[in-house]
N, C-alpha and C positions, 0 to 999 in steps of 0.2 A: 534569538531573532532569526538566525540562519534557518532553523527548522521550520518556522512559520513561513518564511519567504519561499523555501523549497516546496512546502505544501501548496501555497498559492500558485506557484509556477506549475506544479503537477496538475492541480485542479483545472487550470487554464488550458493546458495541453490535452488533458483527458477530454474536456468538453469539445475541443477542436476535432478530436478523433471520434466523436459521436457518443461518448459516455454521457449518461445523465447523472449528475452529482446529486445523491440523495441527502447526504449529511457529511459533516466533517468533525473530527476530534471528538468522537463518541466515547465517553468515559463509561466504562462498565466495571463490574466488581473485580475482575482479574486484569484490568488494563485498559488500554485505549486503542481505538481503530482510527487511523489517520483520515482516511476517506472511504466512504461507502458510496458505491455507484451502481449503475445498471448499464449494461452494454446492449440491451434489447433481448438478450437471451439469459443472461446470468446476473446474479447478485455478485458484485465484485468487491472484495475486500482489498483495498490498496494500501500498502505499506510504503511510506516515503522515507528514503535514506538519503542523507546529504553529507558532503564533505567540503571543507574549505581547503584549497591548495593541497590536494592530496599528493603523496609520493608516487613516483612512476609505477604504473601497474597496480595501484591500490584503488579499489572502487568502493563506494558506499555499500554495495551488495554483500560484502564480506561480513557485515553486521547482522545479516539475516540468518543467524545460526539456528541449530536444531531447537534450542529452548525457546527462541523467539518465534519460530514457525509453529511450535506446539501451543504457545500462548495465543497466537493468532487464530488457530483452529478452535481453541476453547472460546475465544471471544466471539468468533463467528457463531458457534453453537448457541452461546448465551444471547447474542443479539437476535438470531432468527427465532429463538424461543420467546423472548420478551416482546418482539415486534410482530409476532405471529406471521413469520415469513418462512415457516417450515415448508419443505417440499420444492422450494426454488433451487435450482442448481447454483452452487457457490463456487466462485473462482477466486484464486489469490494472485494478485498482480503486485509487482514492485516497480516503483519509479525511483530511479537513481538520479540525483542532482549533484553535479560537481561545480562549485564556485571557484573560479580562478581568473586572475588578470581582469578583474572588474566585471566579468561576464558569468554566464552559467551555461552548462550543457546538461541536457536532460535525456534520459533513455528510459523507455517503458519496456518492461518484461512481462509478458502474459503467461498465465498458468505456471507460475514459478514452483509451486508445490501443490500437493493434493490434500484432500481432507484428513489425511493421517499425518500430515506434516512432512511427507517424503518428497524430496526434490524430484522434479519431472524434467 
């Protein structure tokens, strides 16, 4: 339930910032894309990570490891091929949602890694 709530909050905030949400929870052969959006220039693959009551200094973004980044790159390639979106610039963003004390804080990181899965 926390993951779904985090994705709802992320989509709402992305819309406020001018992103157009194309689709959510896209299941493909090698995994799932949380949010597919467009920012006017790029096709944006958005990964949403959330935590409940994290320890000091620990953020959801630590779960975006090398293996997860590579999987997202493969998912983006599969998606652009299937939906005939090749040629569009692709960007990878991360939304970090922390639930604590009955509330939520949200942070959006743009261009977190490149199409080779390398952190930027």
